[in-house]
C-alpha positions as CSV (number, residue, x, y, z in Angstrom):
1,M,19.6,-28.9,11.4
2,G,19.3,-25.7,9.9
3,K,17.4,-22.8,10.9
4,A,14.0,-22.6,10.6
5,K,12.6,-20.1,7.8
6,K,10.2,-17.2,8.8
7,T,6.6,-18.3,7.0
8,A,5.1,-14.9,8.0
9,T,6.0,-12.1,5.4
10,K,5.5,-8.3,5.9
11,A,2.6,-6.7,3.8
12,K,3.8,-4.3,1.1
13,L,2.6,-0.9,1.8
14,P,1.7,1.5,-1.2
15,K,3.4,4.9,-1.4
16,R,1.5,7.9,-0.2
17,K,2.4,9.5,-3.5
18,C,2.5,8.1,-7.3
19,C,5.7,8.6,-9.1
20,A,3.9,8.9,-12.0
21,S,6.4,6.4,-14.2
22,K,5.3,4.7,-17.1
23,S,6.1,1.4,-16.1
24,R,4.2,1.1,-12.3
25,C,6.3,0.3,-9.2
26,G,5.4,-2.6,-7.1
27,R,4.1,-0.2,-4.5
28,C,2.7,2.2,-6.9
29,P,-0.8,3.1,-5.3
30,I,-2.7,3.2,-8.8
31,R,-1.6,-0.3,-9.6
32,M,-2.3,-1.8,-6.2
33,L,-6.0,-0.2,-6.4
34,K,-6.3,-1.8,-9.9
35,D,-5.1,-5.3,-8.4
36,G,-7.0,-5.0,-5.6
37,D,-4.4,-5.0,-3.0
38,L,-5.0,-1.6,-1.5
39,P,-5.8,-1.9,2.6
40,A,-9.6,-1.6,3.4
41,G,-10.7,1.8,3.8
42,Y,-8.3,3.5,1.5
43,T,-8.3,4.7,-2.3
44,V,-6.4,7.1,-4.6
45,K,-7.3,10.3,-5.8
46,K,-5.4,12.5,-7.9
47,R,-2.3,10.0,-7.8
48,E,-2.1,10.0,-3.9
49,L,-3.3,7.8,-1.3
50,V,-6.3,8.4,0.7
51,R,-8.8,7.5,3.3
52,T,-12.4,7.1,2.3
53,D,-13.3,8.5,5.7
54,G,-11.3,11.7,5.0
55,K,-8.7,11.2,7.9
56,K,-4.9,11.6,7.1
57,V,-3.0,8.9,5.6
58,T,0.0,8.2,8.2
59,K,2.5,5.5,8.1
60,K,1.7,3.8,11.4
61,K,-2.4,3.6,10.5
62,L,-1.4,2.3,7.0
63,A,0.6,-0.4,8.3
64,Q,-2.0,-1.5,11.2
65,A,-4.4,-1.6,8.2
66,A,-2.3,-4.2,6.4
């Protein structure tokens, strides 16, 4: 008789730029690349999240890819 819990969780999106802290945060693109958690079509170059096809990274398209 309690409220139903949501089973679907939102995917964690990577930051667009690494903050360069020694202990990597949960959304660090470098850590996500190493763990294999980055969405398909994305990679990291010079501590910044980039698309493999060369287009601009936007939050909207990143959320759709995740």
